[in-house]
N, C-alpha and C positions, 0 to 999 in steps of 0.2 A: 799669266805666264804658263809655259809648258816646261815642267820641271821633271827631269829624270831622277828616279830614286833607285840607286844601286843597292841591292839587298832589301828591296821593298816588301819582301814577304817574311822578313825576320821579326824578332820581338820589337825592336825599335823601328824598323822599316815600316811595319804596318801602321804604327802610330804616326809616322811622318806622312804616309800616304793619306791617312784619314784627315790629318790637319791641313795638308795641301788642298784637298778637296773642300774642306770647311772654309778655307781662306779664299776660295773662288778661283783657284788655279787648276791646271790640268796635270795630274801626275802620270808619268810613264814608268811602269815598274820594270826594272832590270833584275832578273833573277833566273836561275837555272830552270825553275818550274815554269817560268813564262817563256823559256826558250832562248835566254840570253846567257852566254858563257862569257863572263867578264875577263877571263884570261885569253880569249880569242878576239883579236882585233876586228876581224871581219864580222863576227857576231855582234860586237858592240856597235859597229858602224850603222847597222840597220835601225838601231833604237834611239839614236841621238838627233835624228832629223827634226829641225825646227825647235829644239830645246834651248832655252835661254840659260838654264842653270842645271847643274848636277849636284845632288846630295848623295854622298857616298857613305852608306852605313853598312856596307857589306862586310862579311867576315869569313873566317875559316874555322873549322872545328878542330884543327890540329893543334897539338902543343909542341910540335917539333919546330925548332928555330929555323932550320933550312926550308921546310915546307911552308911555314908561315911567311918567310921572306920571299919565297918564290911566288906565292899567291899574291901578296900585296904589291910587289914590284910590277908584276905583269898586269894585274887589274888596274892599278893606278896609272901606269903608263898608257894603257889602252884608253882609259877614260879621258885622260888629259890630252893625248895626241889627237884622238878622234874628235873629242869635244872642241878643241881648237879649230880643227878643219870644218866642223859643223856649225860653228858660230856660237858655241857655248861661252858665255861671258864670265861665269863664276862657277868654279868647282869647289863645292863645300865638302870637306872631309871631316869625319868624326874620328878622333883618336882618344887615347887613354892617358890620363894624368900619370906621369912618372915613367911611361913606357920607353921614351927615348933615352932616359938615363939608365934604366935597367937593361934594355937591349938583350933580352934572353928569352928563350921559350917562345910563346905566342907573341910576347911583347917585341921580340926581334923583328917580327913582320911589321908591326905598327911603327917601330923606329925607322925601318926601311921605307915605309910609306911616307913618313914625314920628310925624309931626305929626298925622295922622288919628287914630292911637291915643290921643294925649293929649287931643284936643278932643272926641271923641265919647263919650257915656256908655257905661257898661258896664265890667266888670272886664277888664283886660288884663295880660299879661306879655310883655315884650320882651327877647329874647335876641339880642345881636349876636355874630357869630362871624367868624373870618377865612375865607378861601377853603378849600374842601375838597380833600383829596388827589385826589379824582375830577376836579376842575377842570382838572388838567394834561392828561389824556387828551382831555377835551372840546375844549380849545384847540388841541391838536395836530391834531385832525381838521379844525378850522376853518381852520388856518393852514398846511397843507401845500401844497407847490407842486412836485410831481414829485420830482426828486433834491435839492431844496433845502427845508429846513424853516425857516420864519420863526418866531422866538420873541420875545415882547415883553420889553423891558427892565422887569423888575418884581421888586420886593422883596416877599416875602410870608412868612407864617408859617402854613402850611396845617395843617389838622386832619382827622382821619379822619371821614368822614361818619357812621360808626356811633356815634362818640362824641357828635356833635351830636344825632343821633336820640335817644340815650339821655337826654341833658340835657333835650331838649324834652319828652319823656314824663314825666320826673321833675317838671318844672314844671307840666305839664297836670293832674296828679292832685292838685295842691295849690291852695290859694286863689290868686287873682290877686295878683301881687306887684309890678307896675309894671316899671321898668327894672332888669334884672339885671346882675351882673358880667359883663364881656365874657369870651368863651371863645375861646382861640386854640390853635394847635398848639405843640409843644414847642420849636421853634427856627426862626429866620429862615432862609429859603432864597432862591435866585436862580432865577427862572423858566427861563432858558435851560439851566441845569444840570439842572433837573428834567425838562425836555424830553429832554435827552441820556440821562438815566437811564431814562426811560420807553421811548424808542426802542431802547436797548440791550437792554431786556427783551424787545422784539419782534424782536430780531436785526436791527435796522436801524441804520445809521450815516450818515444824510444830513448834508450840510453845513448847519450851523445858523447862521443869520444873525440877529443881535440887532438889533431895531428899537425905537425909542421910539414908543409910542402917542401920538396927538395929543391936544390939549386938556387941560383941567384934570384930567380923570380919568387920562390917561396920565402927566401930571406927578406926580400924587399916588402913582401906582404906582411910579414911579422914585425918588421922594424919601422914601418910607417913610410916606406918608399912610394906607396901609391896614394898617400894622403895629399891634399892640396896645400899649396903654400899660402902665406898670409894675404897675397894679393888676389886670390880667387874670388869669383862671384859665387854667392851661395843661393841655392834653390830654397823653396819654402816648405815643401811637404816632407815630413820625417818618414822613416820606414814604418813606424807604428801607425801613423795616420794613413799612409798608403795601404798598409795591410788591412786596416779596418774597412776600407772601401771595397775590398776584393770579395 
């Protein structure tokens, strides 16, 4: 199969592309660095020729609700509309557990993306997952302050990015199936503790200051709003096991 990977140069996108190749399929990477602007319909049109499926793991760096909604509605509409015209049979989108209920900040864009999938014609598959193990290191880089490390007060149940990539590819080679069972990591974690583990692996031991993130999004992170429900499918590799392989 020829499978388009939107956001194929990102943390998860790279793993999806690698596993698409390993499975014997042909990946087509849609990203700005490759010359594809997902918010431009004409740009997207050039990249979906002869693709049987799209895996959308693209994202935006903004925390603004309006900017996030604008990005995800434009990119999702373009991928769905052009994909339908190009013969794409299954549009597989990655979303975040709890985003549709929180509907604030960055999550407002993911909530808008989910609504777009349901109202536009064309077959789609939606997989919601919890945060990735790789998410910890990304946040450490953003929140370091010299000898002090700021860590968000956040309950999460992270999952290995490789397990998410595998699940997305398994869905992409099947018929469109709508909203799938949520996918989460094997156990609940506390973000400041994950920060400490990550930094210890780097032989660093800064003072870690736990801070509550503001707004509805921050409250949901503290109160368990991004944790999976009892019906979620669980991955196998814990954060500690994953970190040990890095």
